[in-house]
Backbone as CSV, one residue per row, in Angstrom:
resi,resn,N_x,N_y,N_z,CA_x,CA_y,CA_z,C_x,C_y,C_z
1,UNK,-46.123,-44.763,-82.866,-45.527,-43.495,-84.154,-44.477,-44.056,-85.307
2,UNK,-43.609,-45.510,-84.716,-42.861,-45.874,-85.841,-43.533,-46.535,-86.824
3,UNK,-44.566,-47.202,-87.077,-45.456,-47.419,-88.221,-45.770,-46.178,-88.976
4,UNK,-46.205,-45.129,-88.509,-46.091,-43.861,-88.970,-44.850,-43.641,-89.856
5,UNK,-44.235,-43.367,-89.021,-42.552,-42.899,-89.797,-42.069,-44.169,-90.734
6,UNK,-42.291,-45.055,-90.743,-42.067,-46.212,-92.042,-42.865,-45.761,-92.833
7,UNK,-44.238,-45.585,-92.832,-45.240,-45.247,-94.117,-44.567,-43.783,-94.801
8,UNK,-43.913,-42.693,-93.805,-43.559,-41.709,-94.789,-42.439,-41.612,-95.220
9,UNK,-41.490,-42.825,-94.935,-40.391,-42.907,-95.175,-40.479,-43.727,-96.791
10,UNK,-41.562,-44.454,-96.745,-41.612,-45.189,-98.073,-42.551,-44.517,-98.829
11,UNK,-42.239,-44.359,-100.049,-43.245,-43.574,-100.708,-42.650,-42.486,-101.622
12,UNK,-43.724,-41.697,-101.963,-43.156,-40.530,-103.045,-43.817,-39.305,-102.546
13,UNK,-43.135,-38.272,-102.984,-43.508,-36.821,-102.652,-43.289,-36.325,-103.874
14,UNK,-44.557,-35.299,-104.040,-44.551,-34.331,-105.290,-44.803,-33.253,-104.819
15,UNK,-44.488,-32.035,-105.880,-45.068,-30.630,-105.450,-45.906,-30.459,-106.776
16,UNK,-46.967,-29.365,-106.026,-48.011,-28.895,-107.044,-47.892,-27.556,-107.267
17,UNK,-48.312,-26.939,-107.957,-48.670,-25.345,-108.039,-50.192,-25.496,-108.115
18,UNK,-50.526,-24.627,-107.274,-51.965,-24.469,-107.373,-52.563,-22.990,-107.838
19,UNK,-53.627,-23.246,-108.633,-54.414,-22.000,-108.745,-56.007,-22.037,-108.382
20,UNK,-56.740,-20.499,-107.938,-57.984,-20.489,-107.716,-57.665,-20.286,-106.214
21,UNK,-57.237,-20.335,-105.228,-57.388,-20.202,-104.256,-57.390,-18.528,-103.897
22,UNK,-58.275,-18.268,-103.014,-58.078,-16.882,-102.461,-58.089,-16.629,-100.876
23,UNK,-58.120,-17.843,-100.168,-58.197,-17.319,-98.719,-57.811,-18.731,-98.138
24,UNK,-57.496,-18.630,-96.666,-57.002,-19.550,-96.013,-58.002,-20.851,-96.005
25,UNK,-59.420,-20.591,-96.240,-60.566,-21.752,-96.298,-60.194,-22.233,-97.635
26,UNK,-60.033,-21.887,-98.651,-59.838,-22.293,-100.093,-58.665,-23.518,-99.734
27,UNK,-57.481,-23.124,-99.183,-56.178,-24.058,-98.937,-56.605,-25.008,-97.791
28,UNK,-57.397,-24.602,-97.105,-57.827,-25.968,-96.157,-58.648,-26.731,-96.802
29,UNK,-59.501,-26.652,-97.968,-60.393,-27.127,-98.628,-59.652,-28.203,-99.242
30,UNK,-58.614,-27.766,-100.008,-58.005,-28.645,-101.037,-56.774,-29.427,-99.990
31,UNK,-56.435,-28.699,-99.031,-55.606,-29.859,-98.181,-57.056,-31.027,-97.532
32,UNK,-57.634,-30.853,-96.941,-58.572,-31.736,-96.619,-58.917,-33.005,-97.715
33,UNK,-59.388,-32.307,-98.991,-59.361,-33.056,-100.126,-58.141,-34.431,-100.517
34,UNK,-57.085,-33.653,-100.496,-56.060,-34.533,-100.723,-55.576,-35.539,-100.001
35,UNK,-55.935,-35.186,-98.118,-55.762,-35.770,-97.525,-56.839,-37.194,-97.121
36,UNK,-58.151,-37.224,-97.810,-59.135,-38.251,-98.019,-58.225,-38.904,-99.628
37,UNK,-57.659,-38.640,-100.100,-57.385,-39.137,-101.206,-56.672,-40.611,-101.009
38,UNK,-57.342,-41.668,-101.705,-56.502,-43.302,-101.276,-54.721,-43.000,-101.756
39,UNK,-54.546,-43.244,-100.998,-52.989,-43.414,-101.172,-52.218,-42.557,-100.556
40,UNK,-52.896,-41.143,-100.209,-52.085,-40.261,-99.725,-51.827,-40.362,-98.244
41,UNK,-50.681,-39.891,-97.807,-50.155,-40.031,-96.572,-50.036,-38.604,-95.689
42,UNK,-49.619,-37.849,-96.419,-49.575,-36.504,-95.985,-49.829,-35.502,-97.055
43,UNK,-50.370,-34.395,-96.664,-50.324,-33.225,-97.569,-50.617,-31.828,-96.786
44,UNK,-49.834,-30.968,-97.560,-49.873,-29.695,-96.866,-49.805,-28.460,-98.111
45,UNK,-50.692,-27.772,-97.977,-50.939,-26.502,-98.593,-50.499,-25.474,-98.269
46,UNK,-49.687,-24.128,-98.986,-49.235,-23.217,-98.424,-50.022,-22.064,-99.315
47,UNK,-51.038,-21.279,-98.872,-51.828,-20.402,-99.507,-50.908,-19.293,-100.433
48,UNK,-49.988,-18.796,-99.477,-49.016,-17.488,-99.843,-48.179,-18.051,-101.370
49,UNK,-47.798,-19.389,-101.059,-46.587,-19.444,-102.183,-47.823,-20.196,-103.411
50,UNK,-48.795,-20.551,-102.898,-49.955,-21.409,-103.957,-49.122,-22.706,-104.344
51,UNK,-48.316,-23.441,-103.085,-48.271,-24.498,-103.416,-48.635,-25.704,-102.867
52,UNK,-48.743,-27.294,-103.233,-49.023,-28.011,-102.271,-48.050,-28.961,-102.351
53,UNK,-47.552,-29.782,-101.276,-46.634,-30.893,-101.184,-47.346,-32.520,-100.498
54,UNK,-47.165,-33.314,-101.477,-48.082,-34.280,-100.991,-47.138,-35.438,-100.975
55,UNK,-47.100,-36.499,-100.163,-46.945,-37.504,-99.779,-47.401,-38.766,-100.254
56,UNK,-47.603,-39.798,-101.072,-48.368,-40.629,-101.421,-47.562,-42.071,-101.294
57,UNK,-48.440,-42.875,-101.387,-47.801,-44.325,-101.706,-48.146,-44.420,-103.266
58,UNK,-46.840,-44.801,-103.974,-47.136,-44.785,-105.840,-48.047,-46.181,-106.302
59,UNK,-48.092,-47.052,-105.039,-48.808,-48.165,-105.511,-50.378,-48.270,-105.691
60,UNK,-50.492,-46.973,-105.041,-52.052,-46.564,-104.509,-52.376,-45.207,-105.097
61,UNK,-51.514,-44.636,-105.359,-51.963,-43.250,-105.972,-50.710,-42.640,-106.718
62,UNK,-51.351,-41.576,-107.747,-50.414,-41.142,-108.821,-50.306,-39.377,-108.572
63,UNK,-49.318,-38.899,-109.201,-49.686,-37.083,-109.111,-50.974,-36.918,-110.085
64,UNK,-51.530,-37.843,-111.010,-52.703,-37.683,-112.001,-53.699,-37.589,-111.181
65,UNK,-53.766,-38.478,-110.451,-54.888,-38.571,-109.203,-54.905,-37.417,-108.480
66,UNK,-53.540,-37.216,-107.686,-53.605,-36.073,-107.045,-54.059,-34.780,-107.569
67,UNK,-53.774,-34.477,-108.857,-54.339,-33.168,-109.439,-55.821,-33.153,-109.818
68,UNK,-56.547,-34.796,-110.239,-57.548,-34.940,-110.191,-58.683,-34.642,-108.890
69,UNK,-57.899,-34.821,-107.911,-58.529,-34.655,-106.783,-58.381,-32.906,-106.228
70,UNK,-57.579,-32.298,-107.009,-57.643,-30.786,-106.727,-58.751,-30.135,-107.242
71,UNK,-59.021,-30.764,-108.926,-59.558,-30.166,-109.380,-61.114,-30.733,-109.328
72,UNK,-61.260,-31.740,-108.387,-62.698,-31.894,-108.160,-63.029,-31.010,-106.834
73,UNK,-61.907,-30.654,-106.249,-62.480,-29.469,-105.147,-62.689,-28.146,-105.577
74,UNK,-62.379,-28.003,-106.951,-62.804,-26.766,-107.774,-61.644,-26.188,-108.035
75,UNK,-60.077,-26.375,-107.970,-58.966,-25.502,-108.024,-58.324,-26.386,-109.608
76,UNK,-57.001,-25.362,-109.668,-56.521,-26.075,-110.891,-55.168,-26.212,-109.926
77,UNK,-54.260,-27.531,-110.602,-53.188,-28.003,-110.079,-52.011,-28.437,-111.224
78,UNK,-51.058,-28.364,-111.334,-49.915,-28.511,-112.190,-48.881,-29.106,-111.550
79,UNK,-48.012,-30.292,-111.805,-47.209,-30.927,-111.049,-45.796,-30.423,-111.482
80,UNK,-45.236,-29.975,-110.439,-43.940,-29.463,-110.129,-42.688,-30.162,-110.468
81,UNK,-42.684,-31.059,-109.537,-41.751,-32.075,-109.524,-42.184,-33.553,-108.489
82,UNK,-41.906,-34.364,-108.632,-41.868,-35.742,-108.489,-40.892,-36.741,-108.013
């Protein structure tokens, strides 16, 4: 687990506003798509607040790539903070 913790300590975290979710399956679909994105080490989607928090390696991914992944899943995303 130490290696995993080190990965989470190095990297960046970005928050996104999400649009288009109507149920828990929508949130799970976005979360699963984000977790498959190259460079993403963790992703959490909250249906109630319509927000996502994504931890990623900036050398392998970017907020623009994460937004693109959400759009590929059929939803909309906007960067709130990085």
